[in-house]
N, C-alpha and C positions, 0 to 999 in steps of 0.2 A: 505494500497499500504506500499512499504517499503520505506525506507527515499535515499538520495540521488540521486546517478546514477541508483541505482534501480529502484525507483519511477519515475525516471526521462522516463524510459523505459515503467512504468506499465501507469503513469497517462499522458504523454505526449501527448496520443491520448484523453485525458481526456475523454476521450470517455469515463479513464480510461479508453485510449487504448480503457480509460477509456477513456478515454483516456482521462484523465484526462488529461494531463498534462499536468494530470491527469491530468484539472480543476476543488472551488466549488461553507449575509445570506437573503438578497433579494437578487433573482434573476428575470430576464426579466423582460419586460413591467411591469408597476405597476399598471397603470391605464387603460389599454387595456384587449381586450379579447384576449387570447395569441394563440389561436386556428386563428385569422384575423390579428393578427400583422404584421407588415411589409409591405410598399408598399402600404397600404392602401386601398387594395381591397381582394376579398374574393379568395383564393388558388386555382388552378385548374390544372389539371393535363397535362402533357405534358413537353417539353424541355430539355435542359442538365443544370445540375448542375455542376458545377466545384468546385473543392476541391482544394485549394492551401495551402499547407503544407510545414513548414522545413523539417521535420523528414519521411522518408517513413515508410510506412506499413508492416514492413518487417514480416516473419513469419506467413503468413497467412492462416494458420491452425489452427482450433481451439483447438488443443490438446496445441498447444504452448503459445497462445495468453494469456497476462495477462490483463485481463480487470475489469473494474467496471460497473457492470450492464448489462454486454454485449456488453460493448466498443459502441464507435460511428459509424465509417465506417464497423465494422464487425459485428454489426447488421443488418445491410443491409442485410448480407448474410445469417449470422448463427443465427438462433431462439434456444433458451435455455428452458429449464422447465419453468423458472419463468424469469421476467424481470423487469426494473427499469419503474414505473408509468411516462409516457412520457407528465408531466404538468409541469407550471410553479411552481420555489418556493418550499413551503413544500412538498404541495402535490406530486411533483413530486420523494421525498425520499423516498417512498413508493415503495414496491414488491410487483409485479402483476401476476398472471397467464401468461405464454406465449403459449408454445405447451401443458403445461399441464391445467386442470380443473379448479385449483384454485393453493394455494402459497404450499401445501403440506399439509396430515394427519399425524401428531405426534401420537406414541403411545410409549409404555413400556419407560416411562418418556424421552421423546424426544429421544431415542436412535435407535427407528425404524421411519421412515419417508417414507409415498407411496405417489405416484403418478399417476393418472389417465389421458392418454393422449387425446385431443381432436379428434373427429371423424373428418375423410375427411383431415388430414396433408397430403402435398406430397411434393415430391424433385423436383429439375426442371427438371426431365425426366420423371414427371408423376407417377411415384411408388410411394407407400405409406411407411411412415414414420412411424417406429413401436419402441416399448420400447427397443426391444433387439438392434436396432441402435443406443440409446442413451446408453444404457450399453456398446457397443464395443466402441463409442466415446470416454467415460468415460476413458476406459481400455487402449484405445491406448495413454493416455495422459501420462501413467506409463511409457511407453517407454523410454529408456534413450536417444534415437536417436529424439525425440519429446518433448524434457525438455523444459522449459519456463512458463508455466503455474502457477496459484494458487498453493501452494503446502495442501492446507487444505485436500483434499479429500483423499492424502495420509495418512495425520494426522488420519482423522477422519474416515476414513472405516477400519472396521473388515478387517483384512490380509492386509491393504494398505501399511506397511511400507514396507514388504519383498515383495509386486509384481512388477514382472518386464515389466509389458506389454504383450500384446497377440503375440507378434512376438516370445517372448520366452518361454512364457507359454501360451498355446491354451486354455488352461481349465478355464480362467477367474478368475475373483472376485466372491467367493461363497457370499460375503457381499452385492451383487446387484443382486435382483431376477427382474425375468420376466415372472410371471405367466400365462400372455397373452400379447398379441400385443400391449394392450393400458395401461398394468400395469407394474409399476418398483417401487420396494421397496428396500430401502437403510437400511443396517443394521450399526449402528456407534458404535464404542468403548466406547464412552461416549455421555452423555446429550448435545444434541446442540440446543437451541432451534432459532438459527440463522439460521440454515440451508436452509431455503427460501432464504435467503440474496446470500448464496453458490451458490444456482443452479442458479443464473442469470450468471455464469461464462461461459465462451465460450466451456469450457472442457462438459458441458451437451448439447453441440450439437449432433444431430444425426449423424453419419457418415456410410454408407452403405458397410459392410464388403468385398462386391463386388468390390469396387470403389477404397477401400484402397490404394493409391502409394506409401505408406510412406511420406519420406521425400520430395516426388515431389508432394504429395496431396494439398501441399499450392500452386501449380500453377493453377489448376483447383478443387476446392473444390468445392463438391456437395451441391449446395445451397438449404436451406430452408427457407431462406427469400423471401423478395418480389425482391431481385434482384440476380441474377448470374455474374459471374467473365467471362467475355470474352477474358481479355488479363491480363496479370500478368506480368509487365518488370521490371529488376535490383530489383528483391526481395523487389516489394511493390512501386518503385520509380514512376512505372507508373500503375495507375490499372486502367481498364474501367469496368464497372459495366451496364448491360441492365438488363431489366424487366424478371425475372423469370414468364412464364406466368401461372404455375401451382399454385403459389403462390395465397391465397384466402385471402381478407379482411374480410370474416366470419368468421375466425378462429383467427384472428388478430387483437385485438383491440387497438394495441398501434403504430403500422408502419404505416403511412398514403402514403407513396409510391408515391408522386405527380411525380418527373422527370420522364420521358422515359428513361434517362441517365444518369449515374454519374460518372464523368473523375476526377479521382485523380491523381494531380501530386504535386510531392515530389521534397525534394534536392533544395528547395528554400532558398535564405537570406530572414529572416526576414522582414528586410526592404523593400525588394523587394515585399514580399506577402502585406505588409501593406499598400504600395503606390499603387501597382495594384488595391486593394478592394478599396482605396480610389479615384482613377480617374475613374474606372467603364468601363473601355473600351470594346467594344466588347464581349466576353465570358466571362471577368471581371465581367460585370456588373450581371452576375447570379451568382456569383462566393460565396466560403465562406471558413472559415480556421479552422479546429478542432484542431490545435496544436500552434498557433501564437497569441501572445497578444500584446496589444498595450504597447509600451513602456514610459517613463516619458516624453520624446521630442513629442515623437510623439502624446501621449494622450492631452500634451500643445495644439498644434497645431488643433487634431481633435475640442477641447471644444470650440475653436472660431469660428467654423464655424457648424451654425446650422445647414445644412443638413448633414452634417458629421455625427453629433453627433446624429442624430436622427438614425442613420446606426451603432451604438455600443451597442454591447449586453454585459449586465451586469451581472456577476453570481458569488457565492462563492462554492468552493468546500471544503470538509472535509480535513483541512490542516492548521498545525500549526508550525512556524516558532519559535525556541528555542534556549537557550541556554543550553548544557547538562554538569553535572558535574561526575568524575570518583570518588566517595568517597575512594577508594583504593589509590589515590595520594594526597599528602597532597599538600597544606591546606584543601583541600576539604571535608578532613575526618572529620571536624569539621561542624556539621551543622549551627553553627554561624557564620562561615565565607558564607558559601553558602546562607543564608537567609540576609547577610550583602550585598552579588552582588545584589539579588533581589530587595532589598531595592533602590541600587543606579543606577538601569537601568532607562534609560532616555528614555522611548518610543517614544516619539516624534521625537526626533533626528533620531532613528532607523527607524521608520516610512517614514521620511525622505528621508533616505538613502535607502529605501525601494521604491521609486520612489511616494511617498506621498499619503496622506488619500484618494486618489480615487485608489490606488492602494494596500493598507493596512491599515487594520484596528488593534488597540492596542489588545493584548491577556494577559489577565491575570488568564485565565483557560487554563489546558491542553487540554481539549475536545475542537472541534471548536465550535461557538455560534450558534448551530444550535440545534431545539429541538430533532433532531430524535437521535442525538448522546447523548441526556440525558443531554445535555447542563444546569449547574447549577451555577449559578455567584457567584463567590466569586473572594477577592483580598485579598490573606493573607498576601502580605508585601507589603502594598499599598507605592507606590513609586510616586503617581501622576503621573501630565503629563513630568515634566521633573526630576525627581528623587528624593529620601531623602537622600541627602549625610549625613545630620545630625545624622540620626538613622543608619546609613551604618556606619560611624565611632564609634557610641554607641557600636555596635556589636563586630565591630574588636577590640575594647580595652578590650572588654570582652572575646575575643576569646585571647588576649595576643599580638595583633597587635596595641597598641596603637599609635606606628609610620607608622602604613601602611604596605603592604606587596606588592611585585613583584609576578607577576604570567603570564602565557603564555596563550593565546588564540589563538588555531586552527583553521583555516577556509579552506575554497576553493579557489581559484584565478578565479573559473570560475564565469563570469559576469552574474550572475543569480538573484540579488538583495533578496537574502536570504540567503545564507552562505558565502556571497562574500565581498571582502575588504571593501566596501561600510558598510556594516552593521558592521564589524568588529571595522573599525574605529569609528564608532559613541558607541559603547560599550566601546571601550577604552577611548575615552573622557568622558563619563559619570560617568566611575569610577574613573578617574584621580581625579574628583571633593571630591570623599570619602578619598582620599590617597591612592587609588590601583593603581599601575603600571603596566599596562597591555601591555606585549609583545606580537607582533604579529607573528604567525607562518602559512603563507599561502602555502598552498597546489596544486599542481594539481589535478584536479578533481579526476581520479584513484586512484593516490595515497593518496589522502584526505580519499576518501571512503573508501580503504583499511583499513587505520590507524585508523579510528575511528569504525571500525565494527569488529576489531580483539581485543579480550580481553586481549592477550597478548600485543596490543602497545597501546589501547586507550589512549588519553591524558587526565589529569584532568579537562581541561576548553574547550570545543568546541563549534561551531555553528551547530547546526542540524536541520532536518524538518521531518515530519511524514504527511503522507497523507492516507486517507480511502480507503480499500477494497470496503467497503461498507458503506452506512450512519447509523453507530452505535457505541457504545462505545466498544465493543467487540474488534474489529481489530485495535482499537487505544490503547487501555490501555492493553490490555495482551501483545502483542508482547511487548512491554518497560519495564511492569513492572510484569510480572509474573515470579517468580523466576526459576519455571519449564524451561520456557523458555531461560534460561541462556547458552550458546554454546563457551565452554571453545575454541575449535577447530573448528572454520569456521565463519561462519558471526554471530556477536552477534548484538541484536538489544538493549537489556535491558543493556544500557548504565549505569545506577546507581549502577547496580548488585543487584538491591532489591529483596531478598529473603524472604517476610513477611508472614508466616503463613495465618495470616489474611485477608492479602490481595488475595493471592492464592485461600483461601478457600470462600472468595466473589466473585472471578472470576467462579469458578465451581458453586455456587449456582443460579449465573446469567442467566449462560449459560444452565440452566436448562429451565428456563422460557420460554415458548412459546406466551406469551403475549408481543409483543415485547414493546410497550408503558409502562409497568410493568418495564422492563427490562432497559428502557432507565433510568428512575428514580433513578435505582438503580447503573448504571453506572454513574451518577452524581455524587450522594454520594461518590463514590469510587473514582472519580476524585479529588473531594475536599479532601478527607481522606490521599491518595497519596501527594496532594499537599503539605500537611502539613511539609514534609519531605526536601521540598525545591530541590530535586535531578533534577529540571528543572526550569527555568527560561522562562515561556511564553513570547514571545516578540510581535507577530503578526500574524493574519491569513491574506492571499493574496486576492485579488478581482481581478478578470478575466476580460478584457474589451477587446473586439473584434470587428473587425470592419466585415461587410458584404455587399454584392454588392446590387448598388441601386434596381436591380429588383428582388430580394428575399424576400418570404412572409414568413408569419406563423414562427415568432422565437419563440423557446420555451427554455428555460432555466432552469433547474431543480436545487435543492441543492443537488443532486446525482452526476452531474459531473460539475455542474457551467458553462458549455457551452452549445453554440448552439446545440440542437438535431438535428444531419442532418435527422433523419426518418420521420422529422415534415416540412420540408423544402420544399415551391413550389417556381418556377420560373415563372409560367404564372398568 
């Protein structure tokens, strides 16, 4: 995922929209069988599941959605070539087949990927799903009027950078071939061993060309999943889903589709959502949320109530909150200054500002602490629990600042417990002990996002965060540290302006690997190598805690999304 406001859209569904919000290392019930957890009895089909959300499910078109693993609510309607494994914890960070018979067959050094569709796949109207429909679904995601989805296909497919979608170019993309109704072949402009992860994005959802209504398609997209849209009000504020009778569990090992109906209600205040889930009155007894966490005060109340505490799902999404440096701005051009600040940080106070240890875990690595990312433990500038002011002062003196220095920390005024004033103040207090005076510059969220993502206006010292498009080191390290991804005019995420040939070459080498376990090890080693340059100070990884109604069963929370998987839930 991307950062601040951008990932808010992608992850807030933690579905990853994922959404994620995007939520997501220990996940779910630890000592229970996840497939029967919640409610204490076996799940059964039937009933209505209510979803209480803060943010509406906008742009409900597979071309426009930016999801991780196919999303949460979206994955009930849109099936994709591959999807996330719907299991608790680390097992859920694996990619598995969905519409395809496998996760893809690479050739020509992972520049060609071939998929075969399962037999018997049907839309909600009973017509067969074909490879041509998937090709068309991808091609329409290139249309300017349907923008918003993940950019990878545009970047990876041969000819993708110049293609403008089927409404302007009816010829289509030659780099996507469909030799028969069950086969689809992708030709990439460079090796991409993680293409199976990308194939989980909703852009690989089949769309029948004859039913495409352009920008109005979101009002009634043609379902390939277990549920179909029967009502979409106010651009996703109220979604009503009912069973797609042509969906067959025999072709879908991942979605359980227990409820008969899904009623998604959005635009609610987070405190109202948590109060309704806590009370579990009427329809709220069989309700969940896919985007609202418990805050510190709410969590304190829940923790003291054993019955409520038993209805809290805990998960970790691949996400890191950190301090970013712009080495083009003095004094951050000096590695000793950056290292001094790394030593001075008090992670205990930062975590308290983020809501406490139940909602945040200390981070000393840029990669999240999950195996799928290639997590390799390291602490290059050990600050202990409360900072190492003495070591910081020593480095500052070596850098010519024996009397300390004054710097400005840019942060968001948004109350997100991530890049907000509380975190900034905690950093300010810690650095003061090392002789560093920190002035705080708080900006409204949009201004903050614009400022830190522009190569022309990026400050020297600011709070940032990053979430994963999929559970791997690739979409975590490449956008932030690949020098070829520096954008001079537009949204830039390589905040340290790192353009190290050895780093770029290693990214290319890892991208060629189709053994994802081996790739993960290499991502972990690269994380440590980059970390030596102190271009960021990892602070913490968030923990997601969400209530669900007392009548909800079958709670599954994976390390892919970090939040309850709506496709597994039962209400009877």
